[in-house]
ROMARVO-420952 format. One record per residue (C-alpha): x, y, z; chain; residue in three letters; residue number from 1. Coordinates in steps of 0.25 Angstrom, whole numbers, padded with zeros to 4 digits. Layout:
[[X,Y,Z],"A","ALA",NUM];
...
REM end
This chain:
[[0126,-0089,0089],"A","MET",1];
[[0115,-0093,0079],"A","SER",2];
[[0101,-0089,0082],"A","MET",3];
[[0091,-0099,0087],"A","THR",4];
[[0080,-0104,0077],"A","THR",5];
[[0069,-0108,0087],"A","PRO",6];
[[0057,-0108,0077],"A","ILE",7];
[[0065,-0117,0067],"A","VAL",8];
[[0070,-0126,0078],"A","ASP",9];
[[0056,-0128,0083],"A","PHE",10];
[[0050,-0131,0069],"A","VAL",11];
[[0061,-0141,0066],"A","ARG",12];
[[0059,-0148,0079],"A","SER",13];
[[0044,-0149,0077],"A","TYR",14];
[[0046,-0154,0062],"A","ALA",15];
[[0056,-0165,0067],"A","LYS",16];
[[0047,-0169,0079],"A","SER",17];
[[0037,-0177,0071],"A","GLY",18];
[[0025,-0171,0078],"A","THR",19];
[[0011,-0173,0072],"A","SER",20];
[[0007,-0160,0066],"A","ARG",21];
[[-0007,-0159,0070],"A","LEU",22];
[[-0007,-0144,0068],"A","HIS",23];
[[-0006,-0134,0056],"A","MET",24];
[[0000,-0133,0045],"A","PRO",25];
[[-0008,-0144,0037],"A","GLY",26];
[[0005,-0149,0030],"A","HIS",27];
[[0009,-0156,0043],"A","LYS",28];
[[0023,-0154,0040],"A","GLY",29];
[[0023,-0163,0028],"A","GLN",30];
[[0032,-0159,0017],"A","LYS",31];
[[0025,-0154,0005],"A","LEU",32];
[[0034,-0142,0002],"A","LEU",33];
[[0045,-0146,0012],"A","GLY",34];
[[0044,-0136,0023],"A","PHE",35];
[[0031,-0141,0030],"A","GLU",36];
[[0038,-0147,0042],"A","GLU",37];
[[0043,-0134,0046],"A","ALA",38];
[[0029,-0127,0044],"A","ASP",39];
[[0022,-0127,0057],"A","ILE",40];
[[0012,-0119,0065],"A","THR",41];
[[0011,-0113,0079],"A","GLU",42];
[[0012,-0126,0086],"A","ILE",43];
[[0017,-0128,0101],"A","LYS",44];
[[0031,-0123,0102],"A","GLY",45];
[[0031,-0115,0089],"A","ALA",46];
[[0027,-0102,0096],"A","ASP",47];
[[0017,-0092,0089],"A","GLU",48];
[[0022,-0081,0081],"A","LEU",49];
[[0012,-0070,0087],"A","TYR",50];
[[0014,-0075,0101],"A","GLU",51];
[[0029,-0079,0100],"A","ALA",52];
[[0035,-0084,0113],"A","GLU",53];
[[0043,-0096,0109],"A","GLY",54];
[[0051,-0100,0097],"A","ILE",55];
[[0046,-0088,0088],"A","ILE",56];
[[0049,-0078,0099],"A","ALA",57];
[[0063,-0084,0100],"A","GLU",58];
[[0065,-0083,0086],"A","SER",59];
[[0060,-0068,0085],"A","GLU",60];
[[0070,-0065,0097],"A","ALA",61];
[[0081,-0070,0088],"A","ASN",62];
[[0076,-0061,0076],"A","ALA",63];
[[0075,-0049,0086],"A","THR",64];
[[0089,-0051,0090],"A","LYS",65];
[[0094,-0052,0076],"A","LEU",66];
[[0087,-0039,0071],"A","PHE",67];
[[0090,-0032,0084],"A","GLY",68];
[[0075,-0027,0086],"A","THR",69];
[[0066,-0026,0098],"A","ALA",70];
[[0058,-0037,0093],"A","HIS",71];
[[0057,-0045,0080],"A","THR",72];
[[0044,-0052,0076],"A","TYR",73];
[[0042,-0063,0065],"A","TYR",74];
[[0032,-0062,0054],"A","SER",75];
[[0029,-0074,0045],"A","THR",76];
[[0020,-0064,0036],"A","GLU",77];
[[0031,-0055,0031],"A","GLY",78];
[[0034,-0040,0034],"A","SER",79];
[[0019,-0038,0030],"A","SER",80];
[[0015,-0043,0043],"A","GLN",81];
[[0026,-0036,0050],"A","CYS",82];
[[0022,-0022,0043],"A","ILE",83];
[[0007,-0024,0048],"A","ARG",84];
[[0011,-0028,0062],"A","ALA",85];
[[0022,-0016,0063],"A","MET",86];
[[0011,-0006,0059],"A","LEU",87];
[[0001,-0012,0068],"A","CYS",88];
[[0011,-0010,0080],"A","LEU",89];
[[0015,0004,0076],"A","ALA",90];
[[0000,0007,0075],"A","LEU",91];
[[-0002,0003,0089],"A","GLN",92];
[[0006,0015,0094],"A","ALA",93];
[[0000,0025,0084],"A","ALA",94];
[[-0003,0038,0090],"A","PRO",95];
[[-0017,0039,0096],"A","ALA",96];
[[-0028,0048,0091],"A","GLY",97];
[[-0025,0048,0076],"A","GLN",98];
[[-0026,0039,0064],"A","ARG",99];
[[-0014,0031,0063],"A","PRO",100];
[[-0004,0035,0052],"A","VAL",101];
[[0009,0028,0047],"A","LEU",102];
[[0020,0036,0040],"A","LEU",103];
[[0025,0026,0029],"A","ALA",104];
[[0034,0026,0017],"A","ALA",105];
[[0026,0024,0005],"A","ARG",106];
[[0033,0011,0000],"A","ASN",107];
[[0026,0002,0010],"A","ALA",108];
[[0023,-0012,0009],"A","HIS",109];
[[0008,-0016,0007],"A","LYS",110];
[[0008,-0021,0021],"A","ALA",111];
[[0009,-0007,0026],"A","LEU",112];
[[-0004,-0003,0019],"A","LEU",113];
[[-0011,-0016,0023],"A","TYR",114];
[[-0007,-0013,0037],"A","ALA",115];
[[-0013,0001,0035],"A","ALA",116];
[[-0026,-0005,0031],"A","ALA",117];
[[-0027,-0015,0042],"A","LEU",118];
[[-0022,-0006,0053],"A","LEU",119];
[[-0029,0007,0047],"A","ASP",120];
[[-0018,0018,0048],"A","PHE",121];
[[-0015,0029,0038],"A","ASP",122];
[[-0001,0030,0031],"A","ILE",123];
[[0006,0043,0028],"A","GLU",124];
[[0016,0040,0016],"A","TRP",125];
[[0030,0044,0015],"A","LEU",126];
[[0034,0045,0000],"A","TRP",127];
[[0048,0045,-0006],"A","PRO",128];
[[0054,0058,-0009],"A","ALA",129];
[[0052,0062,-0024],"A","PRO",130];
[[0067,0060,-0027],"A","GLU",131];
[[0067,0046,-0020],"A","ALA",132];
[[0054,0041,-0027],"A","ALA",133];
[[0055,0032,-0039],"A","GLY",134];
[[0051,0018,-0035],"A","ALA",135];
[[0039,0012,-0028],"A","LEU",136];
[[0047,0004,-0018],"A","CYS",137];
[[0055,0015,-0012],"A","SER",138];
[[0051,0026,-0003],"A","CYS",139];
[[0063,0032,0004],"A","PRO",140];
[[0059,0041,0016],"A","VAL",141];
[[0069,0051,0022],"A","THR",142];
[[0069,0055,0037],"A","ALA",143];
[[0065,0069,0032],"A","GLY",144];
[[0053,0064,0025],"A","GLN",145];
[[0049,0056,0037],"A","LEU",146];
[[0051,0068,0046],"A","GLU",147];
[[0042,0077,0038],"A","GLN",148];
[[0031,0066,0037],"A","ALA",149];
[[0031,0064,0052],"A","LEU",150];
[[0031,0079,0054],"A","GLU",151];
[[0019,0081,0044],"A","ARG",152];
[[0011,0070,0051],"A","LEU",153];
[[0014,0076,0065],"A","SER",154];
[[0009,0090,0059],"A","GLY",155];
[[-0004,0083,0056],"A","GLN",156];
[[-0005,0077,0070],"A","GLY",157];
[[-0002,0063,0065],"A","ARG",158];
[[0008,0054,0071],"A","THR",159];
[[0011,0041,0062],"A","PRO",160];
[[0012,0028,0070],"A","PHE",161];
[[0024,0024,0062],"A","GLY",162];
[[0033,0027,0050],"A","VAL",163];
[[0034,0016,0040],"A","TYR",164];
[[0045,0014,0030],"A","VAL",165];
[[0049,0002,0021],"A","THR",166];
[[0064,0000,0021],"A","SER",167];
[[0070,-0007,0013],"A","PRO",168];
[[0061,-0004,0002],"A","ASP",169];
[[0059,-0014,-0010],"A","TYR",170];
[[0070,-0008,-0018],"A","LEU",171];
[[0080,-0008,-0006],"A","GLY",172];
[[0079,0006,-0002],"A","GLY",173];
[[0080,0009,0013],"A","MET",174];
[[0075,0020,0022],"A","GLN",175];
[[0084,0027,0032],"A","ASP",176];
[[0077,0020,0043],"A","ILE",177];
[[0087,0026,0054],"A","ALA",178];
[[0083,0040,0049],"A","ALA",179];
[[0068,0037,0048],"A","LEU",180];
[[0068,0031,0062],"A","SER",181];
[[0074,0044,0068],"A","LYS",182];
[[0063,0052,0062],"A","VAL",183];
[[0052,0042,0067],"A","CYS",184];
[[0058,0042,0081],"A","ASP",185];
[[0058,0057,0082],"A","ALA",186];
[[0043,0056,0078],"A","HIS",187];
[[0039,0044,0087],"A","GLY",188];
[[0035,0036,0075],"A","ALA",189];
[[0040,0022,0074],"A","PRO",190];
[[0047,0018,0061],"A","LEU",191];
[[0042,0006,0055],"A","LEU",192];
[[0050,-0001,0043],"A","VAL",193];
[[0046,-0011,0033],"A","ASP",194];
[[0060,-0018,0032],"A","ASN",195];
[[0054,-0030,0025],"A","ALA",196];
[[0066,-0030,0015],"A","HIS",197];
[[0077,-0028,0026],"A","GLY",198];
[[0077,-0039,0036],"A","ALA",199];
[[0092,-0041,0033],"A","TYR",200];
[[0096,-0026,0036],"A","LEU",201];
[[0099,-0029,0050],"A","ASN",202];
[[0110,-0038,0046],"A","PHE",203];
[[0118,-0030,0037],"A","LEU",204];
[[0133,-0029,0040],"A","VAL",205];
[[0137,-0015,0045],"A","GLY",206];
[[0124,-0012,0052],"A","GLY",207];
[[0109,-0015,0052],"A","SER",208];
[[0100,-0007,0043],"A","LYS",209];
[[0088,-0014,0048],"A","HIS",210];
[[0076,-0004,0052],"A","PRO",211];
[[0076,-0009,0066],"A","MET",212];
[[0091,-0005,0068],"A","ALA",213];
[[0088,0008,0061],"A","LEU",214];
[[0077,0013,0071],"A","GLY",215];
[[0064,0007,0065],"A","ALA",216];
[[0053,0004,0076],"A","ALA",217];
[[0048,-0008,0068],"A","MET",218];
[[0050,-0015,0055],"A","CYS",219];
[[0047,-0028,0047],"A","CYS",220];
[[0057,-0037,0040],"A","ASP",221];
[[0054,-0047,0030],"A","SER",222];
[[0064,-0058,0033],"A","GLY",223];
[[0060,-0066,0020],"A","HIS",224];
[[0064,-0054,0011],"A","LYS",225];
[[0079,-0054,0014],"A","THR",226];
[[0082,-0065,0025],"A","LEU",227];
[[0080,-0080,0023],"A","PRO",228];
[[0066,-0080,0029],"A","VAL",229];
[[0054,-0087,0022],"A","LEU",230];
[[0044,-0077,0016],"A","THR",231];
[[0035,-0071,0026],"A","GLY",232];
[[0046,-0070,0037],"A","GLY",233];
[[0047,-0056,0043],"A","ALA",234];
[[0050,-0048,0055],"A","TYR",235];
[[0044,-0037,0063],"A","LEU",236];
[[0054,-0029,0070],"A","HIS",237];
[[0052,-0020,0082],"A","LEU",238];
[[0062,-0010,0087],"A","GLY",239];
[[0062,-0003,0100],"A","LEU",240];
[[0054,0009,0094],"A","LYS",241];
[[0042,0000,0090],"A","ALA",242];
[[0030,0006,0096],"A","PRO",243];
[[0025,-0007,0100],"A","VAL",244];
[[0034,-0017,0107],"A","GLN",245];
[[0024,-0027,0114],"A","ASP",246];
[[0027,-0041,0108],"A","GLU",247];
[[0013,-0045,0109],"A","THR",248];
[[0008,-0033,0101],"A","ALA",249];
[[0018,-0035,0090],"A","VAL",250];
[[0014,-0050,0089],"A","ARG",251];
[[0000,-0046,0089],"A","ASN",252];
[[0002,-0036,0077],"A","ALA",253];
[[0009,-0047,0069],"A","LEU",254];
[[-0002,-0057,0072],"A","ALA",255];
[[-0012,-0047,0068],"A","LEU",256];
[[-0007,-0047,0053],"A","PHE",257];
[[-0001,-0061,0053],"A","GLY",258];
[[-0006,-0076,0051],"A","SER",259];
[[-0009,-0084,0063],"A","THR",260];
[[-0001,-0095,0056],"A","SER",261];
[[0013,-0090,0054],"A","PRO",262];
[[0023,-0098,0046],"A","SER",263];
[[0033,-0106,0054],"A","TYR",264];
[[0041,-0107,0041],"A","LEU",265];
[[0043,-0092,0041],"A","ILE",266];
[[0045,-0092,0056],"A","LEU",267];
[[0056,-0102,0055],"A","GLN",268];
[[0063,-0094,0043],"A","SER",269];
[[0063,-0082,0052],"A","LEU",270];
[[0069,-0090,0064],"A","ASP",271];
[[0079,-0096,0055],"A","ARG",272];
[[0083,-0083,0049],"A","CYS",273];
[[0087,-0078,0063],"A","ASN",274];
[[0099,-0088,0063],"A","ARG",275];
[[0102,-0085,0048],"A","TYR",276];
[[0104,-0070,0052],"A","LEU",277];
[[0112,-0074,0064],"A","SER",278];
[[0122,-0082,0056],"A","GLU",279];
[[0130,-0073,0048],"A","GLY",280];
[[0119,-0066,0040],"A","TYR",281];
[[0125,-0052,0040],"A","PRO",282];
[[0138,-0057,0033],"A","LEU",283];
[[0129,-0064,0023],"A","ARG",284];
[[0121,-0052,0021],"A","LEU",285];
[[0134,-0043,0020],"A","TYR",286];
[[0139,-0052,0009],"A","SER",287];
[[0126,-0052,0001],"A","CYS",288];
[[0125,-0036,0002],"A","CYS",289];
[[0140,-0036,-0004],"A","GLY",290];
[[0136,-0045,-0015],"A","GLN",291];
[[0124,-0036,-0019],"A","LEU",292];
[[0133,-0024,-0018],"A","THR",293];
[[0142,-0030,-0029],"A","ARG",294];
[[0130,-0035,-0037],"A","LEU",295];
[[0124,-0021,-0037],"A","ARG",296];
[[0137,-0015,-0043],"A","ARG",297];
[[0138,-0026,-0053],"A","VAL",298];
[[0124,-0024,-0058],"A","LEU",299];
[[0126,-0009,-0059],"A","ASN",300];
[[0139,-0011,-0067],"A","GLU",301];
[[0131,-0020,-0077],"A","ALA",302];
[[0120,-0009,-0078],"A","ALA",303];
[[0131,0002,-0080],"A","ALA",304];
[[0138,-0007,-0091],"A","ALA",305];
[[0124,-0007,-0098],"A","ALA",306];
[[0124,0008,-0098],"A","GLY",307];
[[0115,0010,-0087],"A","SER",308];
[[0115,0024,-0080],"A","LYS",309];
[[0108,0018,-0068],"A","LEU",310];
[[0112,0008,-0057],"A","SER",311];
[[0105,-0005,-0059],"A","LEU",312];
[[0107,-0010,-0045],"A","ALA",313];
[[0102,0001,-0035],"A","VAL",314];
[[0114,0003,-0026],"A","ASP",315];
[[0113,0011,-0013],"A","ASP",316];
[[0119,0009,0001],"A","PRO",317];
[[0106,0014,0007],"A","ALA",318];
[[0098,0003,0001],"A","ARG",319];
[[0096,-0011,0007],"A","GLU",320];
[[0108,-0020,0002],"A","PRO",321];
[[0100,-0033,-0002],"A","LEU",322];
[[0091,-0028,-0012],"A","LYS",323];
[[0096,-0027,-0026],"A","LEU",324];
[[0088,-0016,-0033],"A","THR",325];
[[0089,-0015,-0048],"A","LEU",326];
[[0085,-0002,-0056],"A","ASP",327];
[[0081,-0008,-0069],"A","ALA",328];
[[0081,0005,-0075],"A","ALA",329];
[[0096,0004,-0075],"A","ALA",330];
[[0094,-0006,-0086],"A","LEU",331];
[[0083,0001,-0093],"A","GLY",332];
[[0073,-0009,-0088],"A","LEU",333];
[[0061,-0010,-0079],"A","THR",334];
[[0063,-0017,-0066],"A","GLY",335];
[[0052,-0027,-0070],"A","THR",336];
[[0060,-0030,-0083],"A","ALA",337];
[[0073,-0031,-0076],"A","LEU",338];
[[0067,-0041,-0066],"A","ALA",339];
[[0062,-0049,-0078],"A","GLU",340];
[[0075,-0049,-0085],"A","ALA",341];
[[0082,-0054,-0072],"A","LEU",342];
[[0071,-0066,-0071],"A","ARG",343];
[[0077,-0071,-0084],"A","LYS",344];
[[0090,-0073,-0076],"A","TYR",345];
[[0083,-0081,-0065],"A","ALA",346];
[[0082,-0068,-0055],"A","ILE",347];
[[0070,-0065,-0048],"A","GLU",348];
[[0069,-0051,-0042],"A","CYS",349];
[[0061,-0046,-0030],"A","GLU",350];
[[0054,-0035,-0036],"A","TYR",351];
[[0054,-0027,-0049],"A","ALA",352];
[[0046,-0014,-0053],"A","ASP",353];
[[0047,-0005,-0065],"A","PRO",354];
[[0061,0000,-0061],"A","ARG",355];
[[0068,-0009,-0050],"A","TYR",356];
[[0071,-0024,-0048],"A","VAL",357];
[[0074,-0028,-0033],"A","VAL",358];
[[0082,-0040,-0031],"A","LEU",359];
[[0084,-0045,-0016],"A","MET",360];
[[0096,-0053,-0012],"A","PHE",361];
[[0100,-0059,0002],"A","THR",362];
[[0112,-0067,0006],"A","PRO",363];
[[0104,-0080,0002],"A","GLU",364];
[[0105,-0076,-0013],"A","ASN",365];
[[0116,-0086,-0019],"A","PRO",366];
[[0127,-0080,-0027],"A","ALA",367];
[[0121,-0084,-0040],"A","GLN",368];
[[0110,-0074,-0038],"A","ASP",369];
[[0120,-0062,-0038],"A","TYR",370];
[[0127,-0068,-0051],"A","ASP",371];
[[0114,-0071,-0058],"A","ARG",372];
[[0109,-0056,-0056],"A","LEU",373];
[[0122,-0051,-0060],"A","GLU",374];
[[0122,-0059,-0073],"A","GLU",375];
[[0108,-0056,-0076],"A","ALA",376];
[[0110,-0041,-0075],"A","VAL",377];
[[0122,-0041,-0083],"A","ALA",378];
[[0114,-0049,-0094],"A","ALA",379];
[[0102,-0039,-0093],"A","ILE",380];
[[0112,-0027,-0095],"A","CYS",381];
[[0119,-0033,-0107],"A","ALA",382];
[[0105,-0035,-0114],"A","ALA",383];
[[0101,-0021,-0112],"A","LEU",384];
[[0098,-0015,-0126],"A","PRO",385];
[[0105,-0001,-0122],"A","GLY",386];
[[0109,0008,-0111],"A","VAL",387];
[[0097,0009,-0101],"A","PRO",388];
[[0090,0022,-0101],"A","GLU",389];
[[0088,0029,-0087],"A","CYS",390];
[[0074,0029,-0083],"A","PRO",391];
[[0065,0042,-0082],"A","GLU",392];
[[0063,0048,-0068],"A","PRO",393];
[[0052,0042,-0061],"A","GLU",394];
[[0046,0056,-0060],"A","GLY",395];
[[0037,0061,-0048],"A","ASP",396];
[[0027,0049,-0048],"A","THR",397];
[[0029,0046,-0034],"A","PHE",398];
[[0028,0060,-0029],"A","THR",399];
[[0015,0061,-0037],"A","ALA",400];
[[0011,0048,-0030],"A","LEU",401];
[[0014,0053,-0016],"A","ALA",402];
[[0006,0066,-0019],"A","ALA",403];
[[-0007,0058,-0023],"A","GLU",404];
[[-0006,0047,-0013],"A","ALA",405];
[[-0017,0053,-0003],"A","GLU",406];
[[-0026,0043,0004],"A","PRO",407];
[[-0041,0044,0002],"A","VAL",408];
[[-0043,0034,0013],"A","CYS",409];
[[-0036,0025,0023],"A","SER",410];
[[-0028,0013,0018],"A","VAL",411];
[[-0037,0004,0026],"A","ARG",412];
[[-0050,0010,0020],"A","ALA",413];
[[-0044,0008,0006],"A","ALA",414];
[[-0039,-0006,0008],"A","VAL",415];
[[-0053,-0011,0014],"A","PHE",416];
[[-0062,-0003,0004],"A","ALA",417];
[[-0069,-0010,-0007],"A","PRO",418];
[[-0059,-0010,-0019],"A","GLN",419];
[[-0057,-0014,-0033],"A","GLN",420];
[[-0045,-0016,-0042],"A","THR",421];
[[-0044,-0007,-0054],"A","ILE",422];
[[-0033,-0005,-0065],"A","PRO",423];
[[-0022,0004,-0059],"A","ALA",424];
[[-0023,0014,-0071],"A","ALA",425];
[[-0038,0016,-0068],"A","GLU",426];
[[-0036,0019,-0053],"A","ALA",427];
[[-0034,0034,-0053],"A","LEU",428];
[[-0042,0041,-0042],"A","GLY",429];
[[-0046,0028,-0036],"A","ARG",430];
[[-0042,0025,-0021],"A","VAL",431];
[[-0032,0013,-0019],"A","CYS",432];
[[-0037,0002,-0011],"A","ALA",433];
[[-0025,-0007,-0010],"A","MET",434];
[[-0010,-0002,-0011],"A","PRO",435];
[[-0004,-0002,-0025],"A","THR",436];
[[0010,-0006,-0027],"A","VAL",437];
[[0017,-0016,-0035],"A","SER",438];
[[0026,-0022,-0025],"A","CYS",439];
[[0027,-0019,-0010],"A","PRO",440];
[[0034,-0012,-0002],"A","PRO",441];
[[0033,0000,-0012],"A","ALA",442];
[[0026,0013,-0013],"A","ILE",443];
[[0011,0010,-0015],"A","PRO",444];
[[0007,0018,-0027],"A","ILE",445];
[[-0007,0020,-0020],"A","VAL",446];
[[-0010,0016,-0006],"A","VAL",447];
[[-0024,0011,-0002],"A","SER",448];
[[-0032,0023,0001],"A","GLY",449];
[[-0025,0032,-0009],"A","GLU",450];
[[-0031,0038,-0022],"A","ARG",451];
[[-0024,0033,-0035],"A","VAL",452];
[[-0018,0045,-0042],"A","GLY",453];
[[-0010,0048,-0055],"A","PRO",454];
[[0003,0045,-0050],"A","ALA",455];
[[-0002,0031,-0045],"A","ALA",456];
[[-0007,0028,-0058],"A","ILE",457];
[[0006,0031,-0065],"A","GLU",458];
[[0013,0022,-0054],"A","LEU",459];
[[0003,0010,-0056],"A","PHE",460];
[[0007,0010,-0071],"A","ALA",461];
[[0022,0011,-0068],"A","ARG",462];
[[0022,0000,-0058],"A","TYR",463];
[[0012,-0009,-0066],"A","HIS",464];
[[0001,-0008,-0055],"A","VAL",465];
[[-0011,-0013,-0063],"A","GLU",466];
[[-0022,-0013,-0053],"A","THR",467];
[[-0026,-0005,-0041],"A","VAL",468];
[[-0036,-0008,-0030],"A","ALA",469];
[[-0045,0004,-0027],"A","VAL",470];
[[-0056,0007,-0018],"A","ILE",471];
[[-0069,0004,-0025],"A","ARG",472];
[[-0077,0016,-0029],"A","GLU",473];
REM end
């Protein structure tokens, strides 16, 4: 049986009623862009997002059932709002008598750092092992690493109020959430997951790979990244391990970081997505994943035929299946150069950096998108001047960065300090005021409150970071 769509139904009924709209918004339902009649505010019968007890509560209950959580809440301001609310909730259960500290994988979205500034907590960073380092977007953390970090903090008399990881990351890598969850449970620390890129993971044929199914206490999903939801539509999921369960407290945390005018266009898209997910979505997702498996094989065959010794399409069953990550080094190109070459074939990527190009597919992509990419890569390979050379190893830059990333002051103190913007090449020795990274979620080269060192200067040049906000001296 199909899911109900109470928000969509109410708004459609209101649009057809002919009611005089003597309330906000100012367009009064008149069609300037075409969607205005469906754009309303919190009028009688429309419920209230942060005090939901009507149609929004009913729709969220549908989402809760679909995702199998203790409670799923809507956000109309993306995962950024959910991340801040999630950290606020975890902080409410922080151990008393000590300055709050969060243990977090370094490839964190800026929203985490802004939350640290607003909520005033410290962050202890988990860095990738030297053999796993090599891209700003990825920070794989093993259960052993997490165990050691928690024991080290315990030896210092410090208990983190949470452990925070990003999974999937921007390149499609996934953390072993089940293993990390077991470590967190043993130490009494809730596992918090930025799952912005993985809302679809709960609906994979063969078993859910969603963080909430694998033991996370709380996580956020951006519905708009991988599901047919308008930009800004997101979910905050709470599991039975969440340190705060009270609905009023959760809605208050979301309200603390959200607008008092939530978009009903976004709410309707979240509401309608429930029905979409309930009507054969897993099979459509399964078909899409199969098409991408074939496409990766075809692209790698094209690169091999051009003489490449590297795989062009990164292929690993441990990665999330909907991201197609291209290693441009396989073609002797930079990621930004490959992205520009693809644009000539009317293909726009999600992300490109000095090495990688990220392409995001969903079941909504038409067949022509697969064919166009296949033809474009074949043409690019055919035009290569010679056999691509393997790139030089990345070296120990990330190890050096981790060694020099010592905070001079708190994130909050740095973010709210008087600051100035200077050329990145001249920032050596200065204290970072705002996080520096080309595209979140990724490893910030320098975090607010840290001093800029030589390894950071090298990475600024590699990732074309031209300016840095530093504390004014």
